[in-house]
N, C-alpha and C positions, 0 to 999 in steps of 0.2 A: 686711372683716377683713384685716389685714396678715399675710402668711405670714412666719414667722420662719425664713428659709433662710440661716443663717450658721453655717459650721462651728465658729465660736468660741462660738457661743451654747450654753452648757452646758445650759440648760433644754431646748432643742430636742434636743440629743444624748441627754439622759437620757430624754426622752419617747420617742425613737426606739428606745432600748434596751428600754424597757418594752414597746413595741409588738411588737418582734421576739420577746420572751419569750412574750407573749400568743399571737401567731399560730403560733409553733412548738409551743406547748402544745396547740393544736387542729389535728390532722393534715389536716382538711378544707381548710385554707387552702393547704396545699402543692399540692393539685390546682388550686385557683383561681389561685394565684400563677403556677404553671407555665403555665397556659392564657394568662394575660395577658402573661407573659414572651414566649411565642411570638407573640402578637398584636403586641406592640411590635416584635419582630424582623422581622416581616412588613410591618407598616404604617408603622413609623417613629414611632408615637405610641401612647399608651395609649387604647384604644378597643375597640369591638366587644363580643362576648359570649362567655362560657364556659358550655358545657353540661355538667352533671354527671349521670352515670348510675349506677344501681345503688348508691345511697347506703344506708349502714347507719343504724340508729336513732341511734347516737351522732353520726354525721356530720350528720344532719338536726337534731339537738339543738344541735350547735355552730353551724350556720348560723342557726338560729332565735334563738340568743342574741345574735349579732352584728347580724343584719339586723332584729331585732325583728319577726319574721313566722313564723308556724307553717308548717313545710314537711313535717309529718308525713305527709300524704296524697299528697305529690308523688312520682311515679315518676321524673321527671327535674326538675332545677332549672336554670333559665337565669339566669345572673348577668351583668348588663351593667356596664360601667364607670360608667355614670350611677348605678346602684344602689350601687356601691362607694363613689362619692364621697359620696352622701347618708348612707350608713351611717357613714362616717368622720366626717363633720361632726356626727353625733349621738352620737359617742363621746367618751371622754376624750382621744382622739388627733386631735381636730379640727384642731390646728395643723400636723399632719404632711402631707407630700406623698406620694402613692402611689408615685411614682417612687423617692423616698428609701427608702420601706418595702421595695419589691421588691428594690432593689439591695442593701440591708442584709440582707434575708432570704437572698438567694442568695450574698452575699459577693462580688459582682463587678458591674461596670458592664454594663448591658444595652445592646447595640448593635444598631442597625438593620442588617439583613442587607445592604441596598443600600449602606450606609455601609462595611461590611466589604468588600464587593465592590469598591467604588470605591478603597478603600485598597490592596487587593491588586492591582487593575489598575494603579494608579499605581506600586506597587513593581515590578511586572512590566515596565512601560514603561521605568522607570529602568534595570532590569537589561539589557534588550535594547538600549537606546540605548547603554549603556556597552559592551556587546559589539561593537556596530557601530562605535563610535569606536575600539576597540582593534584592529579588523581592518585590516591593512595592505595586503592584496592586493585590488585594486579589483574584480576579477571576483567574488570571494567576497562582498565587501560588497554589490555590486549584486544578486547572487542572494539573499542573506539579506534584504536590505532589501525586495525585491519580494515575497518569500514572506511576510514579516510584514505588509507594507502591504496585500496582496490577501487576507489572512486565509485562506491556503490550508490544505489538509489537513496539509501539513508543519508549518505554524505552529501548528495545533491540537495536533499531537504535541509540538512544542516547549513549548507552554504546559503540557501535562500533565507533561512532564519537569521543567519549571521548578517546578511545584507540588510534585512528589515529591522531586526531587533537584537543587536549584539549583546547588550547588557542583559536582556531577558533570557537570551540563550545561555549565557554563563550561569545564571541562577538555575535555569532548568536543568542543565547538565549536572549541577551540584545535587539537585534533588534526585536525579536519576541514579547517580552514584550511591547516594545514601539509600535509596530504595532497593538497589541491587544488593547492597551489603545486608539488608534486612529481609531479603526474600525468605518466606516461611520455610522453604525446603532446607535452608541452611541451618534451621533450628529444629528440623524433623517434625514440622507441624503443618497444618492446613489453616488458611485464613481467607475470609471473603475479601474480594477485591476492594470494596469501598472501605472496609475496616483497615485493611493493609494500607491503603492510600492515606487515610486519616492519621495512622500511626507514624508514617514516614515523612509526610508533608504537612500535616495539619488540615488537609483538604480532602474530604471523602470522594470528591469528583475529579481529583487531579488526574487519575488514569481512566477517565470515562472514554467510551468508544469514540474513535475518530479524532481524538486529540493528538497533538504531536508528542506529548508525553507518553501516551499509551502506545504510539507507534514505536518510540524508542525502546520502551520497556519490552514490548513484544519482540522486537528485533533482537535484543540481547538474549532473551529466553530462547529464541529460535537458534541463535548462534551458539550459545553455551551448552544447551542440552541436546542439540542435534536430533530433535524429533522430526521425522519426516511424515508426510501425509501419504503413506503407501496404500492405505485402504480407500483413498478417494473420498474422505470425509467432506462434508460441506464446509464452506469457509468458516461458519460460526462454530461448528463442532470441532474443527481442527484447532481453532483458537482456544476453545475450552480445554482441549487435550494439552496444548502447549502450556497454558497457564497452570493447569493442574499438576503438570510435571514440576513446575516451580513452586508448588505448594499453595497456589492461589485458586480460589473457587469463584467462578463467574456464573451467574444465573443459577443459584443453588436450589431454587424452589420450582421454577417452571421447567427446569431440565430434569425429567423424571422418566422412569420405566415402571411398567406395571408387572407385578409378580404374583404367583400363587404357589403355595407349598414350598416356600423358600425360607431357609433358616440362616442365622448368623450369630456371631458373638460380638459383644461390644469391646471397647478399648481395654476393659478390665479382664477380658477373657470369659465373661459370663454370657449366657444365652440372652439374645435380645428379646426382651419380654413382649415388646410390641409386635414383632414378627411372629413370635410364638402364639400370641393371642389371635392373630388373623389366621394362622395355620389351624389352630384348634377350632375356630369358628368356620373353617372351610370357606374363607372369603379372600378375594384378591386384595392387594394393597398397592398404592402408588408409592414408589420409593424415589424421592427427589435426591439430587446430588448432595444436598445438605445431610441427609441420613446416610447415604452410601459412603460418604467420606469418613463417617464415624464407625463403620462396621469392619470387623475382621472375620476371616474364616467363613465367608458366605458359601452355603452349600444347599443342595436339594436332593432329589432322587438321583439314582444312577443314570437315568435318562431324562434329559430336560428338553421340553418342546418349546420352540420359540415361534411365535406367530406375528405376522405383520398386522393383522386386523383385530380390533377389540371384540367384535361380535363372534368371530370364530374362537378366539381365546376364551370368552365367557362360556360358549357352548361346550368346549372341551373340559373346562373346569367343573361344570355341572355333571358332565357325562363320566369323567374320571376324577373323582374327588381326592383320590389318594396319590395322584401324580403331581409332578412339578411343571409349571408353565411360566413362560415369560412373554409379554406383549410389548412390541416396540412402538406401537401406534404409528405405523407408517415409516417415515424417514428415521434413520438411526441417529439418536442423540448420543452425546458423550456418555451420559449416564448408563445407556445400554451397554456400551463397550466396557465401561468400568465394572459393571456387574458380570458380564459374560467372560471377561478376562479371568475372574476368580472362579466362576462356575466351571469353566472349561478345564481347570486343573484337576477336578475330581469327578466330573460327570461327562457323559457323551451328550453332545448337543445335536438337536434336530431342528432344522429351520424350514418353515413353509410360508410362502407369500403369494401375492397375486401374479398371474401370468400377464404382465404388461411390461413395457420397457423399464419403468421405474422399479417395479418389483424384481425383475431379473437383475438389475444393477445392485439392489440391496443384497440379493442372494450371493452375487459374485463377491461383493465387499466382505461379507461374513466368511465365505469359503476361503478367500485369500488370507484372511486374518487368522482363522482357526484351523485351516488345512484339514488333516485327517481327524481332528477332534470334533469336526462338525460334518453332519450329513445333510445334504439337500433332500428334503423329505417330500415325496410325491411330486417330483418334477419329471414329467414324461409327455411326449407328443400326444399319446392317447388321451390322457386326462385333459390336456389343453383343448384338443379338438372336440371331445365329448361334451365339454361344458362351455363352449364359446358363447359369449354374450353378443348383444346387438351393438355394443359400443365400438364405434370405429376409432381406430388410432390414427391421428393425423400424421402428416409427413415429418413435421418438426419432432414429434415424440418418437416416431419410428427411427429417426436419425440417431437417437440415443443407443439403439441396438448395436451400432458400430463399435461401441465401447465394450461390448460383451465378448470376451475372448477365451474364457475357461472352457475346457472340452465338454464338461457335463451339460452346458447350456447351449451348445452350438446348434443342435437339431431344433430345439424349441425356438431359438432366435431366428433361424432361417425360415421355419414354418410361419412364425409370426409376421415376418416380412411379407409373406405371400397372402396370409389370411387378413392381415391388417385389422385384427380384432383382439380384444382382451378376454381373458377368463379370470373370474374373481373367486376368491376363496369361499365366499358365502354360498356359491352355487355348487360346491363340491365337498360339502361337509362329510358325506358318507365315506369319502376317501380317507378321512383322517381317523379311521378306526385304529385303536392301539391293541 
């Protein structure tokens, strides 16, 4: 039998119209057709089966009329495409094609999902290729090309943004390129993040934390400058380090380190009078990242003592007014590393902190960074056990000790696992005699 599949064939068109009227008159076919529509979208061809549940008497009657079979006793009915074809051939619509019927019924072309996906992928590929061609700055092009080619996490985010807001993404990437070309480090200067954002985009909040723009900028900086978090910095401090490498200062006031007896020169090579004033007065001073970024040749005594706790730091400053001290105030901020990096070039560093999991981790970070230039000061089992507090260390905190691996801290680490108690600097002041 020859199928009459010609859009100009009036007989075929008329028959198709009649078929649609018939099938829409009987609601059961909406369930069947919807099922086979989904099958086609999934398989790419008409096939498989559709299972019908909880049918009413009317629906069973409608099925029986078309398929010439009594379904009255059936709790569920399974309709195969093969059965559909046989029923069609036995009806007045035998010349029609099921694909034509389904598409006319739904009033749209039914497309295989894989085909849709391929089309979208091709459109996406064209979009990003065009973006890459339009990028003029080579290091930006290299970064974006590699991120796309390696199908990185960043590329997955780009894909999502493309799907949701392609026009906005194009504008965003233009801003990112412009921003990268204007990174302060390329002009050998430092700039605050908000000021930099305003200069390159007109919006001081454009690169605010947790925005997609900030994610892209940070990813480029990580990619291009190859700065690794070898010291185990916190997430925030690692980001500060990364940005600083690119000439961008984040959190320039609250990110600080406390010093005593420390000197430096300004950008002109002159002694920093502010620091000199505090040194003359024998007073400590808080050095924020804002100030540190404008200092050169930072130096102190030949031996510089670094303390975790402010109270111990103050006690030592009063007891030894002619020495140099640094206080990290607990967890290490980027400002502390920036300061110690310079001090370690001219002075021997000594570090003392609490005997608890967090304190040992800080000690390890500093030792790994400064190696033979830094001595772990007053770290021994005897001092630990002689000054044990009543503070119990819970299992969650004790678990952090598994991260301690340098040889100098192994005995203390194992003893702490047994004792499950902390020793604090404040209880062992007399041990810090110079």
